[in-house]
C-alpha positions in Angstrom: 0.0 0.0 0.0 1.5 3.3 -1.1 0.8 6.1 1.5 1.1 8.7 -1.2 -1.9 7.2 -3.0 -4.2 7.3 0.1 -6.6 10.1 0.9 -6.3 12.1 4.1 -9.2 10.1 5.6 -7.5 6.8 4.7 -4.2 7.9 6.2 -6.0 8.8 9.4 -7.7 5.4 9.4 -4.3 3.8 9.5 -3.0 6.2 12.3 -5.9 6.5 14.7 -8.5 4.0 13.5 -11.7 4.4 11.5 -14.0 5.2 14.4 -11.8 8.0 15.8 -11.3 9.4 12.3 -15.0 9.6 11.7 -15.5 11.5 15.0 -12.6 13.9 14.6 -12.0 14.5 10.9 -14.2 17.1 9.2 -12.4 17.6 5.9 -9.3 19.4 7.2 -6.1 17.9 8.8 -4.7 21.0 10.5 -7.3 21.2 13.3 -6.4 17.6 14.2 -2.7 18.0 14.3 -2.5 21.6 15.6 -5.5 21.4 18.1 -7.2 24.4 16.6 -10.6 25.6 17.8 -12.7 23.2 19.9 -10.9 20.1 18.6 -8.4 18.6 21.0 -5.3 17.4 19.1 -5.2 13.6 19.1 -2.0 12.5 20.9 -0.9 10.3 18.1 -1.3 13.0 15.5 0.4 15.6 17.7 3.3 13.1 18.1 3.4 12.6 14.3 3.7 16.4 13.9 6.5 16.6 16.5 8.4 13.8 14.7 8.0 15.7 11.5 9.5 18.8 13.1 12.4 16.8 14.5 13.1 15.2 11.2 13.2 18.5 9.4 15.4 19.9 12.2 17.8 17.0 11.7 17.9 17.7 8.0 18.5 21.3 8.7 21.3 20.7 11.3 23.0 17.7 9.7 26.2 19.7 9.3 25.9 20.1 5.6 26.2 23.7 4.3 22.8 25.4 4.1 22.7 26.0 0.4 19.0 25.3 -0.3 16.2 27.4 1.1 13.7 24.6 0.6 14.6 22.6 3.8 14.8 25.8 5.8 11.3 26.9 4.6 9.8 23.5 5.4 11.4 23.4 8.8 10.2 26.9 9.6 6.6 26.2 8.5 6.5 23.1 10.7 8.3 25.0 13.6 5.7 27.8 13.6 2.7 25.6 12.9 -0.1 26.2 15.4 1.7 28.9 17.4 -1.0 31.6 18.1 1.7 34.1 19.1 4.8 35.5 17.4 8.1 33.8 17.9 11.4 35.2 16.7 14.0 32.5 15.8 17.7 32.7 15.0 19.5 30.1 13.0 23.2 30.4 13.9 25.6 29.3 11.2 29.3 28.6 11.0 31.6 30.1 8.3 30.6 27.3 5.9 26.9 28.1 6.4 26.3 24.9 8.4 23.7 25.2 11.1 25.2 25.4 14.6 21.9 25.6 16.3 18.3 27.0 16.0 17.0 29.0 18.9 13.6 30.5 19.7 14.9 33.9 21.0 11.8 35.9 21.7 8.1 35.1 22.2 5.4 37.8 21.8 1.7 38.3 21.3 -0.6 37.7 18.4 0.8 40.7 16.6 4.4 41.3 17.7 7.4 40.2 19.6 10.0 42.4 21.3 13.5 41.6 19.8 16.6 42.7 21.6 19.7 43.0 19.4 22.0 42.7 22.5 20.6 39.2 23.2 21.0 38.1 19.6 24.7 39.4 19.6 25.3 37.6 22.9 24.0 34.3 21.6 25.9 34.7 18.3 29.1 35.1 20.3 28.2 32.1 22.6 27.8 29.9 19.5 30.8 31.4 17.7 28.6 32.0 14.8 29.9 33.5 11.5 26.4 34.1 10.1 22.8 33.9 10.9 19.3 33.7 9.5 16.4 35.3 11.3 12.8 34.0 11.1 9.5 34.8 12.7 5.9 34.0 12.2 2.8 36.1 11.6 0.0 34.2 13.4 -2.5 36.1 11.1 -1.3 33.9 8.3 -0.1 36.9 6.2 3.6 36.6 5.6 4.1 40.1 4.2 6.9 41.8 6.2 5.9 44.9 8.1 7.8 48.2 8.5 8.7 47.0 12.0 10.2 43.7 10.6 12.3 45.7 8.2 13.5 48.1 11.0 14.5 45.3 13.4 16.3 43.5 10.6 18.3 46.6 9.9 19.1 47.1 13.6 20.2 43.5 14.0 22.4 43.7 10.9 24.2 46.7 12.3 24.7 45.2 15.7 26.0 41.9 14.3 28.3 43.7 11.8 30.3 45.0 14.7 31.3 41.5 15.6 31.7 40.3 12.0 28.6 38.1 11.9 26.8 38.2 8.5 23.0 38.3 8.3 22.0 36.1 5.3 18.2 36.4 5.5 15.1 37.2 7.5 12.2 34.9 6.7 8.6 35.6 7.6 6.2 32.7 7.9 2.4 33.2 7.7 0.8 29.7 7.8 2.3 28.0 4.7 3.3 31.3 3.0 6.9 32.3 3.3 8.6 35.6 2.4 12.4 35.8 2.3 14.0 39.3 2.7 17.0 38.1 0.7 14.9 36.8 -2.2 13.0 40.2 -2.3 16.3 42.1 -2.3 15.6 43.6 1.1 18.8 42.6 2.8 
């Protein structure tokens, strides 16, 4: 049986059984995995989502140079999935652009997070980072960068330039939409 050929409903039958699927599944998978609304996430589905996050993190941090934005995008979409508040993340890289670590630096509210350049610089020095990529989510689902996003990126770039740490990108995730400052020429 090829899992790629199965419908969402049939995949759920395999994971949580037919009866549970019929009770919980109403045409969308995200409420089941993310626990949105009144639906409580099924423990097995929440575990599957967490395993997916961890697999993507392994792929991201497997010590190969970060040359493709695809894995980074997929990891960040999974990382931010279901978070009803903004989270600002730093991916710290070595001089070969291999991921040293990924850290959730700041947690905010539904429409903002306070970002402190001093803390980003301190962590970059702690990890002996040569470069970094910033990312944060927009819980609204709209990935379009705001003026505040552009401003903090500029402030962070200036602060990190003092210690010779390059800023490669700032990625904004809104649901499954992703905007890269670098790809838009905003870096």
